[in-house]
C-alpha positions in Angstrom: -2.9 26.5 58.8 -2.1 24.2 56.0 1.4 23.4 54.7 2.9 23.6 51.3 3.2 20.4 49.3 6.0 20.4 46.6 6.1 17.7 44.0 9.3 17.4 41.8 9.7 15.2 38.8 7.3 12.5 39.9 7.2 9.5 37.6 5.1 6.3 37.9 4.6 3.2 35.9 3.0 -0.2 36.4 5.1 -2.7 34.5 5.5 -1.3 30.9 2.5 1.0 31.3 3.7 4.6 32.1 1.0 6.3 34.2 2.6 9.8 34.1 6.2 11.1 34.2 8.1 14.2 35.3 5.1 15.7 37.1 6.1 18.9 39.1 3.8 21.2 40.9 3.4 23.1 44.2 0.2 23.1 46.2 0.3 26.5 47.9 -0.2 26.6 51.7 -3.8 27.0 52.7 -5.2 27.1 49.1 -7.8 25.0 47.3 -6.5 23.2 44.2 -8.3 21.0 41.7 -6.7 18.2 39.6 -8.5 17.3 36.4 -7.9 14.9 33.6 -9.5 12.3 31.3 -10.5 9.0 32.9 -7.6 6.7 33.4 -4.9 9.4 33.6 -3.8 8.4 37.1 -5.4 11.2 39.3 -6.2 8.8 42.2 -2.8 7.3 41.8 -1.3 10.7 42.3 -3.2 11.2 45.5 -1.8 7.9 46.8 1.7 9.1 46.2 1.1 12.2 48.2 0.1 10.1 51.2 2.9 7.6 50.7 0.6 4.6 49.9 2.5 4.2 46.6 6.1 4.9 45.9 7.1 6.6 42.6 9.7 5.3 40.2 11.5 8.7 40.4 10.8 12.0 42.0 10.1 13.7 45.3 7.1 14.8 47.4 8.3 17.4 49.9 6.2 18.2 53.0 7.7 20.1 55.9 11.2 19.3 54.8 10.5 15.5 54.5 10.6 13.6 51.2 7.6 11.3 51.5 8.8 8.5 49.1 12.1 8.2 51.0 11.3 8.7 54.7 11.6 5.8 57.1 8.3 4.0 58.0 8.1 5.5 61.4 8.4 9.1 60.0 5.9 8.2 57.2 3.4 7.3 59.9 3.8 10.7 61.4 3.5 12.5 58.1 0.3 10.7 57.3 -1.3 12.2 60.5 -1.1 15.5 58.7 -3.5 14.3 56.0 -7.3 13.9 55.9 -8.6 11.9 53.0 -12.2 11.7 51.6 -12.4 8.6 49.4 -14.8 8.2 46.4 -17.3 6.0 48.2 -16.7 7.3 51.7 -14.8 4.1 52.7 -16.9 3.7 55.9 -16.9 0.6 58.0 -20.3 -0.9 57.3 -20.7 -2.6 60.7 -20.0 0.6 62.6 -22.4 3.5 63.3 -21.6 6.9 61.8 -20.4 8.0 65.3 -18.0 5.1 65.6 -16.7 5.6 62.1 -15.9 9.3 62.8 -14.4 8.4 66.2 -12.2 5.6 64.8 -9.1 7.8 64.0 -9.2 9.4 67.4 -9.3 6.0 69.1 -6.6 4.6 66.9 -4.1 7.4 66.9 -4.7 9.2 70.2 -5.1 8.5 73.9 -8.0 11.0 74.4 -10.7 10.0 76.9 -14.1 9.1 75.6 -15.6 12.4 76.8 -13.1 14.4 74.7 -13.6 12.1 71.8 -17.4 12.6 71.9 -16.9 16.4 72.0 -14.7 16.3 68.9 -16.9 13.8 67.0 -20.1 15.8 67.6 -18.4 19.0 66.6 -17.3 17.5 63.3 -20.8 15.9 62.7 -22.4 19.3 63.3 -19.9 20.9 60.9 -20.9 18.5 58.2 -24.6 18.6 59.0 -25.0 15.1 60.4 -26.4 15.8 63.9 -29.1 13.2 64.4 -27.6 10.6 62.1 -24.8 9.5 64.4 -26.5 6.3 65.5 -27.2 5.0 62.0 -25.2 2.6 60.0 -23.7 3.6 56.6 -26.3 1.4 54.8 -29.1 3.3 56.4 -28.2 6.8 55.0 -28.0 8.3 51.6 -24.9 8.5 49.4 -24.5 12.3 50.1 -24.7 11.7 53.8 -22.0 8.9 53.5 -19.8 11.4 51.7 -20.3 13.9 54.6 -19.6 11.2 57.1 -16.4 10.4 55.4 -15.5 14.1 55.4 -16.3 14.3 59.2 -13.9 11.4 59.8 -11.2 13.1 57.7 -11.5 16.2 59.9 -11.3 14.7 63.4 -7.5 14.8 63.6 -7.5 18.5 62.4 -5.4 17.8 59.3 -3.2 20.3 57.6 -3.8 18.7 54.2 -7.1 17.5 52.9 -7.4 15.3 49.8 -10.8 14.7 48.1 -11.0 11.9 45.6 -14.0 12.7 43.4 -16.2 13.9 46.2 -19.0 14.6 43.7 -19.2 11.1 42.2 -22.7 9.7 42.6 -24.2 13.0 43.8 -26.9 15.0 42.1 -26.1 18.6 41.1 -27.8 20.1 44.1 -25.9 17.9 46.6 -22.7 18.7 44.7 -23.4 22.4 45.1 -23.9 21.9 48.8 -20.7 19.9 49.1 -18.7 22.6 47.2 -20.0 25.3 49.5 -19.0 23.1 52.5 -15.5 22.7 51.1 -15.1 26.4 50.7 -16.5 27.1 54.2 -14.1 24.5 55.7 -11.1 26.1 54.0 -12.1 29.5 55.4 -12.4 28.0 58.9 -9.4 25.6 59.2 -7.2 27.0 56.4 -6.0 23.6 55.4 -4.2 22.9 52.1 -6.8 21.1 49.9 -6.6 19.1 46.7 -9.7 17.9 44.9 -9.7 15.3 42.2 -12.9 15.7 40.1 -14.5 15.4 36.7 -17.1 18.1 37.5 -16.4 21.1 35.4 -18.6 23.4 37.4 -16.7 22.5 40.5 -13.4 23.2 38.7 -14.5 26.5 37.4 -16.0 28.0 40.6 -14.3 26.4 43.7 -10.5 26.3 43.5 -7.7 28.8 43.7 -5.6 26.7 41.3 -6.3 24.1 38.6 -4.1 21.3 37.2 -4.7 19.1 34.2 -3.2 15.6 33.6 -3.1 14.5 30.0 -1.1 12.1 27.9 1.1 10.9 30.8 2.2 14.4 31.9 0.9 17.5 33.6 -0.4 19.7 30.8 -0.8 22.8 33.0 -1.0 23.9 36.6 -1.7 27.4 37.9 -4.1 30.0 39.2 -7.8 29.4 38.2 -8.0 32.4 36.0 -4.9 31.4 34.1 -6.5 28.1 33.0 -10.0 29.5 32.4 -8.5 32.1 30.0 -6.0 29.7 28.4 -5.8 29.2 24.6 -4.1 25.8 25.0 -6.4 23.4 23.0 -6.4 20.5 25.5 -7.1 22.9 28.4 -9.9 24.7 26.5 -11.5 21.5 25.4 -11.5 19.8 28.8 -12.5 22.8 30.9 -15.3 23.7 28.5 -16.5 20.1 28.0 -16.2 20.2 24.2 -16.0 17.4 21.6 -13.7 19.4 19.4 -10.0 19.2 20.3 -7.2 16.8 20.9 -8.9 14.6 23.5 -10.8 11.7 22.0 -12.7 8.7 23.2 -9.4 6.8 23.6 -7.8 9.7 25.5 -6.3 11.3 22.4 -7.3 11.6 18.8 -5.1 10.4 16.0 -3.8 12.5 13.2 -6.6 11.4 10.8 -9.4 12.5 13.3 -7.7 15.9 13.8 -7.3 16.4 10.1 -10.9 15.5 9.4 -12.1 18.0 12.1 -9.9 20.7 10.5 -11.2 19.9 7.0 -14.8 20.1 8.2 -14.1 23.4 9.8 -14.8 22.2 13.3 -13.0 24.5 15.7 -13.2 25.1 19.4 -15.8 27.8 20.1 -14.9 31.0 21.9 -14.1 30.7 25.6 -17.1 31.0 27.9 -17.2 33.8 30.5 -15.2 33.2 33.7 -17.7 32.8 36.6 -17.2 34.3 40.0 -15.4 32.1 42.6 -17.5 30.7 45.4 -17.1 32.6 48.6 -17.7 31.4 52.2 -21.2 31.5 53.5 -20.2 34.3 55.8 -19.7 36.6 52.8 -16.1 37.3 53.7 -13.2 36.2 51.4 -10.8 33.5 52.5 -7.4 34.6 53.5 -5.8 32.8 50.6 -8.4 33.9 48.0 -7.0 36.2 45.3 -8.8 39.4 44.4 -11.1 38.8 41.4 -9.4 39.4 38.2 -6.0 40.0 39.8 -4.1 37.4 37.8 -5.6 38.6 34.5 -4.7 42.2 35.3 -1.2 41.3 36.4 -0.4 39.4 33.2 -2.3 41.7 30.8 -4.8 39.1 29.8 -8.2 40.1 28.5 -10.9 37.9 30.0 -13.5 36.3 27.7 -16.5 38.6 27.0 -19.2 38.5 29.6 -16.8 37.5 32.4 -17.3 38.5 36.0 -20.9 39.4 35.8 -22.9 39.1 39.0 -20.2 40.3 41.3 -19.9 44.1 41.9 -16.5 45.6 41.1 -15.2 42.3 39.6 -15.0 43.8 36.1 -13.0 46.8 37.2 -10.4 44.5 38.8 -9.8 42.7 35.5 -7.8 43.8 32.5 -8.6 47.4 31.6 -9.1 46.4 28.0 -11.9 44.0 28.8 -15.2 44.8 27.1 -17.8 46.0 29.6 -19.8 43.1 30.9 -23.6 43.3 30.4 -26.1 41.9 32.8 -28.8 42.0 30.1 -29.9 38.5 29.2 -30.5 37.4 25.5 -34.2 37.2 26.0 -34.2 40.7 27.3 -32.5 42.0 24.2 -35.0 40.0 22.0 -37.9 41.4 24.0 -36.7 45.0 23.5 -36.7 44.5 19.8 -40.2 42.9 19.8 -41.7 45.5 22.1 -42.1 43.2 25.1 -40.8 43.5 28.6 -39.0 40.7 30.5 -39.2 40.0 34.1 -36.1 38.1 35.5 -37.1 35.9 38.3 -34.9 34.0 40.7 -35.1 30.2 40.2 -36.1 27.8 42.9 -32.4 26.8 43.6 -31.2 30.4 43.4 -28.7 29.5 40.7 -29.8 30.7 37.2 -32.6 33.3 37.0 -35.5 32.4 34.9 -37.5 34.9 32.8 -41.1 35.4 31.8 -42.0 37.3 28.7 -44.7 39.8 29.2 -46.1 41.6 26.3 -45.9 45.4 26.8 -49.4 46.8 27.3 -50.8 48.2 24.1 -51.0 52.0 24.0 -54.6 53.1 24.4 -55.8 55.1 21.4 -58.7 57.5 21.6 -60.7 58.5 18.5 -61.1 62.3 18.2 -64.7 63.2 18.1 -65.9 66.4 16.4 -66.4 68.2 19.8 -62.8 67.4 20.8 -61.5 68.6 17.4 -63.3 72.0 18.0 -61.9 72.3 21.5 -58.4 71.6 20.2 -58.7 74.3 17.5 -59.9 76.9 20.1 -57.0 76.1 22.5 -54.5 76.5 19.6 -55.9 79.9 18.7 -55.9 81.2 22.3 -52.3 80.0 23.0 -49.7 82.8 23.1 -47.4 83.1 20.1 -43.7 82.4 20.6 -41.4 85.4 20.6 -39.4 85.6 17.4 -35.7 85.9 17.8 
């Protein structure tokens, strides 16, 4: 089971450049959290403070009653054993095979025999889908496989805290989807506390239990996923929905003139998009730390954006009672209904978004009435019994 990580008033600067100041948050035990922010806001620097690789100017990082920035070196060495870290590029040793890379922490930090080391390494390689690649060098496998090898190495010491530094960087959307599912499955199995630094909005919207956003040298917001996905805070809305309109500019923040020009031109943030269902483990069962769908919204009386929670039975009922009923009818289906066509919704090749094919409704077959048919119709009408009058 993971442990709670409590950050209090963390401040860091390099010379005169302030990276961030007075950052306070709590990573709940066993939950998945995501840390977002524009490029250059110090997200990776934040991870290094959690592990004790960097010391802050002020503040505390409490783990199991120990303040990481202020513990003696010997205690810090023990605290770091609680962590597993997946670096951006995998950080594998290029001259070692995948097997030796994954076995390295066990050989360095334990006195286990090679037979036990092999059992653990092969178990982690199987968990990350790398059986058969253990004899290859990092340069002989793909970027996605190197990421998974780095993850297998991060898992060999059974860490209670897992840190992911942009695990999706350099990966295509399909591999990112596989990696996201792997992270969720791992959390369900080992129940470690996880923190993911990412720029991938889809990951942030569907994977974590909690989301945090660093902006303008401070923590703009941190809390349950549904809180941020329904937030009206301009910077949160802009970033989580990947919009150009809002306070974030090319140079991190827009100046007053840019904001005034946007307002004058009538450029406003569009409505919040629907909140998507959270990824569940491959087994189909919810994780122990996973909140019931819509629970935070209902508890705080927040109406979710229209169209939220589709695709998951019972999700809408769990949300705020004032939420408009979600519809599963797609726009092309509504257009087709007006145009007299039927629409068949087909599952796509990757099983993500259904595709549709328009099929014109078969024209009604009309039959011209011949004189003989007209005569037969008149005869039938005369012989029919008359209705009783009331």
